[in-house]
C-alpha positions in Angstrom: 0.0 0.0 0.0 1.4 3.4 -1.0 1.4 6.3 1.4 -1.5 7.9 -0.6 -3.5 4.7 -0.3 -2.8 4.5 3.4 -3.8 8.0 4.2 -6.9 7.8 2.1 -7.9 4.5 3.7 -8.0 6.3 7.1 -10.3 8.9 5.5 -12.6 6.1 4.3 -12.7 4.6 7.8 -13.6 8.0 9.3 -16.4 8.6 6.8 -18.0 5.2 7.5 -18.5 6.4 11.1 -21.1 8.7 9.8 -22.6 6.5 7.1 -26.3 7.3 6.4 -26.1 10.2 9.0 -25.2 12.6 6.2 -28.2 11.8 3.9 -29.3 13.2 1.6 -25.6 14.1 1.2 -22.9 11.5 0.7 -20.5 10.2 3.4 -17.1 11.8 2.9 -13.8 11.7 4.8 -10.8 14.1 4.5 -7.4 14.5 5.9 -4.5 17.1 5.9 -0.9 15.9 6.0 2.1 18.2 6.4 5.2 18.3 4.3 6.9 15.7 6.5 4.1 13.2 6.3 2.6 13.9 9.7 -1.2 13.8 10.0 -2.5 17.2 11.0 -6.2 16.3 11.0 -8.7 13.8 9.9 -12.5 14.5 9.8 -15.7 13.7 8.0 -18.9 15.3 6.8 -21.3 14.6 9.8 -24.7 15.9 8.7 -26.4 17.6 5.7 -26.1 21.4 6.1 -23.0 21.2 8.3 -19.4 21.8 7.0 -18.1 19.3 4.5 -15.3 16.9 5.4 -12.6 19.1 3.7 -13.6 22.1 5.6 -13.6 20.3 9.0 -10.1 18.8 8.3 -8.7 22.2 7.1 -10.1 23.9 10.2 -8.4 21.4 12.6 -5.2 21.5 10.6 -5.2 25.3 10.8 -5.6 25.3 14.5 -2.7 22.8 14.8 -0.4 24.8 12.5 -1.1 28.2 14.0 -1.9 27.3 17.6 -5.0 29.5 17.3 -8.5 28.3 18.1 -11.2 28.8 15.5 -14.5 28.6 17.3 -16.6 29.1 14.1 -19.3 26.5 13.3 -21.1 27.7 10.3 -19.5 26.4 7.1 -19.6 29.8 5.3 -17.9 31.5 8.3 -15.2 28.8 8.4 -14.6 29.2 4.6 -14.2 32.9 4.9 -12.0 32.7 8.0 -9.6 30.3 6.4 -9.4 32.2 3.1 -8.6 35.4 5.0 -6.2 34.0 7.6 -4.3 31.1 6.1 -1.2 33.1 5.1 0.2 30.3 3.1 0.5 27.8 5.9 -0.9 25.0 3.8 1.6 25.3 0.8 3.6 22.2 1.8 0.5 20.2 2.8 -1.4 17.4 1.1 -5.2 17.2 1.3 -6.8 13.8 1.0 -10.5 13.4 0.3 -12.7 10.4 -0.5 -14.9 12.4 -3.0 -13.9 15.1 -5.4 -14.3 18.5 -3.8 -17.6 20.1 -4.7 -17.5 23.1 -7.1 -20.8 24.8 -6.6 -22.7 26.9 -4.1 -25.3 24.9 -2.3 -26.1 24.9 1.4 -22.3 25.5 1.8 -19.7 27.3 -0.4 -17.6 25.2 -2.9 -14.9 23.2 -1.2 -12.8 23.5 -4.4 -12.8 27.3 -4.1 -11.5 27.1 -0.5 -8.8 24.6 -1.4 -7.8 26.7 -4.5 -7.4 29.7 -2.2 -5.3 28.0 0.5 -3.3 26.3 -2.3 -1.8 23.0 -0.8 1.0 21.2 -2.6 -1.2 18.3 -3.6 -4.8 17.0 -3.4 -5.5 13.2 -3.5 -9.0 12.2 -4.5 -10.7 8.8 -4.2 -13.8 9.0 -6.4 -15.1 11.6 -8.9 -18.1 13.8 -8.3 -20.9 12.4 -10.4 -23.4 15.2 -9.8 -23.1 17.5 -12.8 -23.8 20.7 -10.8 -21.1 19.9 -8.2 -18.5 18.5 -10.6 -15.3 20.2 -11.9 -13.5 20.5 -8.6 -10.5 18.5 -9.6 -10.1 20.4 -12.9 -10.4 23.7 -11.1 -7.6 22.7 -8.7 -5.4 21.5 -11.5 -5.9 24.8 -13.4 -4.8 26.7 -10.3 -1.5 24.9 -10.3 -2.2 22.3 -7.6 -1.1 18.7 -8.2 -4.2 16.5 -8.2 -4.1 12.7 -8.0 -7.4 10.9 -8.7 -8.9 7.5 -8.4 -6.9 6.3 -5.4 -8.8 3.4 -3.7 -11.6 4.3 -6.1 -13.8 1.2 -5.4 -13.6 1.6 -1.6 -14.5 5.3 -2.0 -17.4 4.5 -4.3 -18.7 2.0 -1.8 -19.1 4.9 0.6 -21.5 6.5 -1.9 -23.9 3.6 -2.2 -26.7 4.8 0.3 -26.4 8.3 -1.2 -26.7 6.9 -4.8 -29.7 4.7 -3.8 -31.5 7.8 -2.5 -30.5 9.9 -5.5 -31.2 7.4 -8.3 -34.2 5.4 -6.8 -35.7 8.1 -4.6 -35.3 5.8 -1.6 -32.7 4.1 0.6 -34.1 1.3 2.7 -31.8 0.1 5.5 -32.5 -3.1 7.4 -31.0 -2.8 10.9 -30.6 -5.7 13.3 -28.7 -6.2 16.5 -27.7 -9.7 17.6 -25.3 -11.7 19.7 -22.6 -14.0 18.7 -24.9 -17.0 18.5 -27.4 -15.2 16.3 -29.8 -14.4 19.2 -31.6 -11.1 18.7 -34.5 -11.6 21.0 -33.1 -11.7 24.6 -33.6 -8.1 25.8 -31.2 -5.1 25.2 -28.2 -6.2 23.1 -26.3 -3.2 21.8 -23.7 -1.1 23.5 -24.3 2.5 24.5 -22.4 3.7 21.5 -24.4 1.5 19.1 -27.7 2.8 20.6 -26.5 6.4 20.1 -25.7 5.7 16.5 -29.1 4.1 15.9 -30.9 7.1 17.5 -28.8 9.5 15.4 -29.9 7.5 12.3 -33.6 7.8 13.4 -33.2 11.5 13.5 -32.1 11.5 9.9 -34.6 8.9 8.7 -38.1 9.6 7.3 -39.7 6.5 8.7 -39.0 3.5 10.9 -40.7 0.2 10.2 -41.2 -2.7 12.7 -43.2 -5.8 12.8 -46.3 -6.5 14.9 -44.3 -9.0 16.8 -41.8 -6.4 17.9 -44.6 -4.1 18.9 -46.3 -6.8 21.1 -43.1 -8.3 22.6 -40.8 -5.3 23.0 -43.4 -2.5 23.4 -40.8 0.0 21.9 -41.0 3.7 22.1 -38.9 4.2 18.9 -37.7 7.6 20.1 -34.4 9.5 19.7 -33.5 10.1 23.4 -29.9 8.8 22.9 -29.0 11.1 19.9 -26.2 13.5 20.1 -26.8 17.3 19.8 -25.9 17.5 16.1 -28.9 15.4 15.2 -31.5 17.5 17.1 -33.8 14.7 18.3 -36.2 14.7 15.3 -38.7 11.9 15.4 -39.4 9.9 12.3 -42.8 8.5 11.4 -43.5 4.8 12.1 -44.8 1.9 10.0 -46.0 -1.3 11.5 -46.4 -4.5 9.4 -48.7 -6.9 11.2 -51.4 -9.4 10.5 -52.8 -9.1 14.1 -54.6 -6.2 15.8 -51.9 -3.8 17.0 -51.1 -3.4 20.7 -52.2 0.2 21.1 -50.9 0.5 24.6 -47.3 0.4 23.3 -45.4 3.6 24.2 -44.8 4.5 20.6 -48.5 5.4 20.2 -48.2 8.0 23.0 -45.6 10.2 21.2 -47.2 13.2 19.5 -46.1 15.0 16.3 -45.5 11.9 14.2 -47.5 9.6 12.1 -48.0 5.9 12.8 -49.2 3.8 9.8 -50.4 0.2 10.2 -50.2 -2.3 7.3 -51.6 -5.8 7.0 -50.3 -6.4 3.5 -46.6 -6.0 2.5 -47.7 -4.6 -0.8 -49.1 -1.5 0.9 -46.0 -0.5 2.8 -44.5 2.9 2.0 -40.9 2.4 1.3 -40.7 4.0 -2.2 -39.4 7.4 -1.0 -36.9 8.8 1.4 -34.6 7.2 4.0 -36.3 4.4 5.7 -35.0 2.2 8.5 -36.5 -1.3 9.1 -35.7 -2.6 12.6 -36.5 -6.2 13.4 -35.5 -9.8 13.2 -34.8 -12.2 10.4 -38.4 -13.2 10.0 -39.3 -9.6 9.2 -36.3 -9.4 6.9 -37.4 -12.4 5.0 -40.8 -10.8 4.4 -39.5 -7.3 3.5 -36.3 -8.4 1.7 -37.4 -7.2 -1.8 -37.6 -3.7 -0.5 -34.2 -3.7 1.3 -31.2 -1.9 -0.2 -28.7 -2.5 2.6 -28.3 -4.4 5.8 -26.6 -3.1 8.9 -25.8 -5.7 11.6 -24.8 -4.7 15.1 -22.9 -7.7 16.5 -22.6 -7.8 20.3 -19.7 -10.1 21.6 -22.1 -11.8 24.0 -24.1 -15.0 24.1 -27.4 -15.6 25.9 -29.9 -18.2 25.3 -32.1 -17.2 22.4 -34.1 -18.4 19.5 -32.6 -18.2 16.0 -34.6 -17.5 12.9 -35.4 -20.2 10.3 -33.1 -20.2 7.4 -33.6 -18.7 3.9 -31.5 -17.8 0.9 -29.8 -14.4 0.7 -26.7 -13.3 -1.2 -24.9 -10.0 -0.5 -21.6 -8.2 -0.4 -19.8 -7.1 2.8 -18.8 -3.4 2.1 -17.3 -2.4 5.5 -16.8 -3.5 9.1 -16.0 -1.3 12.0 -15.9 -1.3 15.8 -18.5 0.9 17.7 -18.2 0.7 21.5 -17.9 -3.0 22.2 -19.9 -4.0 19.1 -19.0 -4.8 15.6 -20.9 -3.2 12.7 -21.3 -4.9 9.3 -22.5 -2.9 6.3 -23.9 -5.3 3.8 -24.9 -4.4 0.3 -27.6 -6.4 -1.5 -26.2 -8.4 -4.4 
């Protein structure tokens, strides 16, 4: 592995920590390395509307190089501050980013414009920007005299984009999420670590709907709230869908939360998974039923074993895109074949 591949692989790992939390934006990681090969910063895009990965990484690197704190949060303010105060400190640096820097004004200013202004020695890019309105960042940097290296770990960087591309091209991204123990048990009470629960609740804040089965409703009596979310994700409550053949258990806590819609479906053909970011939380029996609608599976594996009941088997083929540690759990991101 070359040094460019190594540094970009760290950016990829950082971006996966926020996978799906950035929707409808892609997950992106970035890094700044000084002229001696020392890592000054590594960061990621964390939520749509907040600063992009490159801006976060450049801000952290600026603070390290100048020993001056930048307390700005708004992306436009950070852009302007760095453009005004950089004084050439990045000229020997290399910027690594998993996705070509954007070249248009959206909710935030163009990252390519900022990088052009601070003028690092080199920019290493994983995958190209496919959105026409945001493309052209690499060309802009090259025309300004910055060395640009493209398509490093391209496949791994493109894997990061899969949820974003599902949402963009299909109009929906449907994620099946399941937490289970080493022996496949997913039914014996609370399973996930605190960090896994926080991540799940952050996802719920970003999602449009959560779907569960009638069995989950009756057995677990869930609230499906976002009480463990971090402050960036503001506690928004998604709507709920319940797929059940029996009369719902209306005393469940989820029915007592106001300001969200709860839809109940008896027929899988009626479920509303054709638009938006939808999380399906349940066991393998629900997955078997809902499989045709699922774009990706996210498994939270707890390194524990308790007596439980495993689901019956069925055929399913998929591709493992990424694994990571979260708290004491392992996360497996699995793309449908």
